[in-house]
N, C-alpha and C positions, 0 to 999 in steps of 0.2 A: 501279196508277195513279201517275203521277209527281206529286209534290206541290211540289217545289222547282224554281225556275228561276233563271237568272242575270240580274242587272240590268245596267245600262249600265256599271257600274264593275267588273263581273266577279265581285262577291261574291254569295254565295247569299242569296236572300231567299225566305222561306216564303210561298206563296200560301195563302189561306184554303181550308179543306176543309169542305164541307157534308155532312150526313147527312140523307137523305130517307127517311122511314119511312111506307109506305102499302101496304095489301094490294090496292089497285086498280092492276093492271098498266097499264091504259090511261092512268091519271092519271100514273103514274111515267114512262111514255114521253113524255107531253106535257111534264112538268117537265124531263125530260132534254134534250128538244129546245131548250127555252128556255135552259137553263143552258149547253149546249154552244155555242149560237149566240153567247153573250157570254163564252165562255172561262172559265167557272167550273169548279173541280175539285169533284167530288161523289162520294158513294157512296150507293147505294140498297139498301133491304131491305124486306121486307114484314111484319115483326112486331117486337114490342118486345124479345123475348128476343135475337134476332139483333142488334138495335140496341145493346143493352147489351154484347154481345160485341165489336162493332166499336168501341164507345167505349173499351173496356178495352185495345184494341190500337192504335188510331189516335188521332192528335192532332186531334180534331174541333173546329171553331170555332163552327159553328152547327148546331142540330138543327131540322128541320122534320118534324113528325109529324101524321098524320091522328088525329082524335079517336077514331073508331070503328074499332077493329081486333080481330080474334079473339085471345083469349088474354090480352091486356093492352091496356087502353084508353090513350088519349093522356095522360089525367090520371095514370094509374098509372105510365106511363113517365116523365112529368114528375117525379113524386115520386122515383122510383128514381134518375133522373139527378141531381137536385138533392142527393141524399144522397151521390152520388159526387163531383160537381163542381158547386157552386152557382153558378159563374161563367159556365158555358156558356149563351149565349142560346138559348132554346127557343121556337119558334113552333108553335102547333097550328092545323091546318086543320079548319075546321068549316063547316056550311051555315048559311044565314041563320036557319033555324028553331031553331038551337042557340046563339044568341048568349048566352043565360044560362050556357051551358057555358063559352063563351069568357071571359066575365067571371070565372067561377070559376077558370079556368086562370090568368088574370092575377093573381088574388088569391093563388094558390098559387106564383107565381113565374115564370110564363111571360113571355117578353120581349114577345110580341105574338101576334095571331092572324090567320089568313088565311082569307078568306071564299071558299067554293066557289060557283059555278065560278070558276077562277082567272083573274084579269085579268093578263096577262103584264107590263104596265108597272108596275102596282101591286105585283105579286109581286116583281119585280126591285128596286123601290124599297125594299120591306120587307127584302129580303135584304141590300141595301147598308147599310141602317140597322143591322141586326143585326151585320154584319161590322164596321162602324165602332164599334159598342158593344163588341164583343169585343176589337177593337184597343185601344180606350180602357182597358178593364179590364186588358189585358196590359201596356200602357204604365204604368198606375198600379201594377200588381203589380211590374213591373221596377224602377220608381222606388223603391217601398217597400223592395225587396230591396237595391237599390244604397244607399239611405239607411241601412238597417239595418247593411249591411257597413261603410259609411263611419263610422257612429257607433261600431260595434264597434271599428274600426281606430283611430279617434281616442281612444276610451276606453282601449284597450290602450296606445297611445302615451302618453296622460296618466298612466296607471298606472305605466308603465315610467319615465316622467320623474320621477314622485313618488318611486318607489323609489330612483332615482339620486340625487335631491336629498336624500332621507332618509339614504342611505348617505354622501353627501358631508357632510351636516351632522354625522352621527355620527363621521365620520373627523376632521373639524375639531375637534369637541369632545374626541375621544380624544387627539388630539395636544396640545390645549391642557391637558387634565388631566395628561397625561404630563409636560409641561413643568414643572408644579407638583410632581409626584411625584419627578421626577428631582432636584429641589432638596432633596428630603427623604430621599435615600439609597435610595429604592425604585426598582424597574425599571419601574413602571407596572402591575404585576400587581395591586397593591393596589386600584386603581380598579376593575378588573374584579370583584374579589372583593366590594367593597362593593355594586356593583349587583346581583350575584347573591344576596348575603345579604338585601338589601332586598326583592328580588323574592320570596324564599322566605317572609319574614315577612309581607309583604303578601298573598300567596296564602293563607297559613294564617289570616290575619285575614278572609278571604273578601271582600277588597276587589274592586271592579270591575276588569275586565281593563285598561281604560284607565289606571286608577291604578297598577296593577302595572307596566305598560309604561313609564309616565312616571317612576316612582320608580327603576326599574332603570336608566334613562338619567340622570335628574337627580342621583341620589345620587353618581354618579361625579365630579361637579363640586363635591363638598362642600368640598374643600380648595384650590380654584382660587386663592383669595386668597393662598396661600403664595408665589405668583409675586412678590408685592410685599414679601416679607420678605428681608432681606439674608442671604446664605448663612452669614455668620459667626455670625449668631444662630440661624438655622434648624438648622444642622448642628453647633452647639456641643456637644461631648461632656460638658462639665461642667455645673455648676448655673448657671442663668440668674440674672442680676441682676434686681431689680424692674423696671428700665427695659426690659430685654430681654424679660422676661415680658409686660410691657404691650405691647410691639411684637408678640410672638407672638399675643396675644389680639386683635390688631386684624385678623387675617386673615379672619375672617367678614365684617367690614365691607368689606374690600377685595374679597373675592369677590363680595358682593352688588352692589357698585358696578360690577364688571366685567360682571355679568349683568343689570343693571337695564335697564328701559325696553324689554324685548323684547315683541313681539306673539305670540311662539310659546309655547304652553302648556308644552312641555317645559323651555324656558329659564326661564319664570316659576317652574316648580317647582324648577329648579336654583337660582334666586336665593333662594327660601325656604329650601332646605336649606343652601346656603352660609352664610346669615345666622344660622340658628337651630340648627345641628347640635351646638353646644356648650352649649345651654341644657339645664338639668337639671330633672327632674320636681319636686325639692324646692326649686327656686328658687335653687340655688347656682351656676348656670352663667353663661355670658357670651355676648354682650356686654350683654344687657339684664336678666339675672336673672329671666327669665320663669318661671312656675311652672305645673305641671299642664297642663291642656288649653289654657292660653294659648299653649303651644308647638304649632306646627302638626304634624299627625300625621306628615308626611313627615320632619320633623326628629327627632321622637321615635323613629321607626324607625331613621333613619340613625345616631343617636348610639350605639345599642347595637351596631350593625354595625361602626362605626368603632372603638369601644372594644375589641370582640373582636379585630379584626384587629391593632390596635396592640399588644395584649398578646401576641398570637401571634408577631409579627414581631421580628426583631433590630433594635435601634436603637443609635445611638452611645452612648446613656446606659443601655442595658439589654440583657440577653440575651433570646432567645426563650423563651417559657413553654410548657409542655405544655398539652394540652387540658384535663386535670384541673385544673391550676393556674388556667387562665383561667376555667373554669366556677366554681371556688371563689371567685375574686375578684369576678366579676360578680354571683353570686347571694348571696354572704355578705359581701363587702367585704374590704378590706385596709387600711382607713384613708384611703387616697387615692381609691380607687374604692369606691362604696357601692351597694347595690341601690336605695336611695332616689333615686338619680340617674335611674332609668329608669321609664317608664310601666309600672305593675304588670301590665297586660294584655299588653303587648309582652314584658315580662320572662318571663312565664309561657310565652308562645309560644316565646321563645328557649330556655328550658329544654327544651321539648318537642322542638324540632328542632335542638338544638345539634350533633347528630351530622352533620346536613347541612352545617352551617357548616364542620366539620372536613373533610368531603369536598371542599368547594369550595376551602378553603385549600390542601389537599394537591394539588389539581388545578391550581391557579394560583399556583405559587411557583417562583422561580428561585434 
């Protein structure tokens, strides 16, 4: 049976297909005459088993079934069809004496019922209503699918935009921090290492993933304030004068000012680290001389990362130190650097994972 025809525009439009199920051949013939007269497409069969087979193979829009059939009743067929496709409108044909059965069918999900003997006009009207109902369900289904695809597409585009924006933000920050580090004789690898060191310590401290991600980003901006320090002071190979040392000690304040008043959590964390990363656990740091847990955790982590890397690096005023020498200085002190400068818990973590610090340093050095 042909199911598709062409509309006025030449595009294919699918016409509704009906399935009529009844073991009364005379009734099927009568229904066929009515449907053919009004150009409906339909398939007929005389039992529920065959009806289920047809439903599995054909795209049926409306099912009309007699209630009383051998092998499988109309209610049983209704249940089986609803389990396969709950959206197909199903109408059961029943006699006047069986109206209680018709009510039960409606309760179980039948779209409507048809009283025998069939009134052609009423029969066609019920079929049209069922077809309109099926069309409405399909339109709604198509709309939901379209909406879901559109939402998925918009979500994907938003995600890609956020990734791009995040990458752009990270690129801008990277170049900003490199500008500060280039003034300090480093190639910019120092900032990468600080972020990786801080991430390792935070992970070992069992901090939330959001904290680990934020400090890995924010700690790289710890020395951004060096942009405001004159090269003659910052790169001076000899001993600094008191005034020069005072100027150097101002870079946390400069960095915090550069990063202040941001609404972005990572930049806020960067401001905190820039301002407090030279504060010491024993209160001997700067710019405010904070002590112990008065110092934000982000800064307490960053200071030991920065100190490790500074000792490992070659500077105008010092040669690079070996891993053993650096561990000795940080854990036991050398007069200038003391273990009392660091949060004891973070210092213990550093001792535990210092080999990872060395791996990072060796991987990001030029």
